C-alpha positions as CSV (number, residue, x, y, z in Angstrom):
1,M,-11.2,-28.2,7.5
2,F,-8.6,-30.5,8.9
3,K,-9.1,-34.3,9.4
4,R,-7.1,-37.2,10.9
5,N,-7.9,-40.9,11.4
6,V,-7.0,-42.6,14.6
7,K,-7.8,-46.0,16.2
8,V,-9.3,-46.1,19.7
9,M,-6.6,-47.9,21.7
10,N,-7.9,-48.2,25.3
11,K,-9.6,-51.4,26.4
12,S,-13.0,-49.9,27.3
13,G,-13.4,-47.5,24.3
14,L,-15.1,-44.1,24.8
15,H,-17.0,-44.9,28.0
16,A,-17.7,-42.2,30.6
17,R,-14.3,-41.1,31.8
18,P,-12.5,-41.1,28.4
19,A,-15.5,-39.4,26.8
20,A,-15.4,-36.7,29.4
21,M,-11.7,-36.2,28.9
22,F,-12.3,-36.0,25.1
23,V,-15.1,-33.5,25.4
24,Q,-13.2,-31.4,27.9
25,E,-10.2,-31.2,25.5
26,A,-12.4,-30.5,22.4
27,S,-14.1,-27.7,24.2
28,K,-10.8,-25.8,24.6
29,F,-10.8,-25.0,20.9
30,Q,-12.7,-22.4,19.0
31,S,-13.1,-24.6,16.0
32,G,-16.1,-26.9,15.5
33,V,-15.0,-30.4,16.2
34,E,-16.7,-33.6,15.1
35,I,-16.0,-37.4,15.1
36,F,-17.1,-39.6,12.3
37,S,-17.5,-43.3,13.1
38,N,-19.3,-46.0,11.2
39,A,-20.7,-43.4,8.8
40,K,-22.2,-41.4,11.6
41,K,-21.3,-37.9,12.8
42,F,-20.9,-37.0,16.5
43,N,-20.4,-33.6,18.1
44,A,-17.0,-33.8,19.9
45,K,-18.0,-31.0,22.4
46,S,-21.1,-32.9,23.6
47,I,-20.8,-35.6,26.2
48,I,-24.2,-37.0,25.3
49,S,-23.2,-37.2,21.6
50,I,-19.9,-39.0,22.4
51,L,-21.4,-41.4,24.9
52,S,-24.2,-42.3,22.4
53,S,-21.6,-43.0,19.7
54,G,-20.8,-46.4,21.2
55,I,-17.2,-46.2,20.1
56,M,-15.3,-49.3,21.3
57,C,-11.7,-50.5,21.4
58,G,-10.3,-51.0,18.0
59,T,-12.7,-48.6,16.3
60,E,-11.2,-46.3,13.8
61,I,-12.5,-42.8,14.0
62,E,-12.0,-39.6,12.0
63,I,-11.6,-36.4,13.9
64,C,-12.5,-33.3,11.9
65,A,-12.2,-29.7,12.9
66,D,-13.1,-26.5,11.1
67,G,-12.0,-23.1,12.3
68,I,-9.0,-21.0,13.2
69,D,-7.3,-23.6,15.4
70,E,-8.4,-26.7,13.5
71,V,-5.0,-28.3,13.0
72,E,-4.1,-27.9,16.7
73,A,-7.5,-29.3,17.8
74,V,-7.3,-32.4,15.6
75,N,-3.7,-33.1,16.5
76,Q,-4.2,-32.8,20.3
77,L,-7.4,-34.8,20.2
78,A,-5.7,-37.5,18.1
79,E,-2.8,-37.7,20.6
80,L,-5.3,-38.0,23.5
81,V,-7.0,-41.0,21.7
82,E,-3.7,-42.6,20.8
83,S,-2.5,-42.3,24.4
84,G,-5.3,-44.5,25.5
85,F,-6.6,-41.9,28.0
86,G,-4.3,-43.3,30.6
87,E,-5.9,-46.7,30.5
88,E,-4.7,-50.1,29.4
89,K,-4.1,-50.1,25.7
90,I,-4.9,-53.2,23.6
91,F,-3.1,-52.5,20.3
């Protein structure tokens, strides 16, 4: 298992478009991928799970992956979050 903490930087958090981008990227990997936020676990390959997470700007999340491409999955997803999903970044 590989983990990495990142802060959500885009102004609107993981609303519909960024959530869809995140799920699309997570689904490219064979590893199981999850997000931990506020002591809750969310399936990173499920749009419903990500949208229900309520992750907002400034929230620190932990991205975890377990499988053969876990390091690549976590690092690419962390880079996507840190990029702000192409939106205005606050921090």
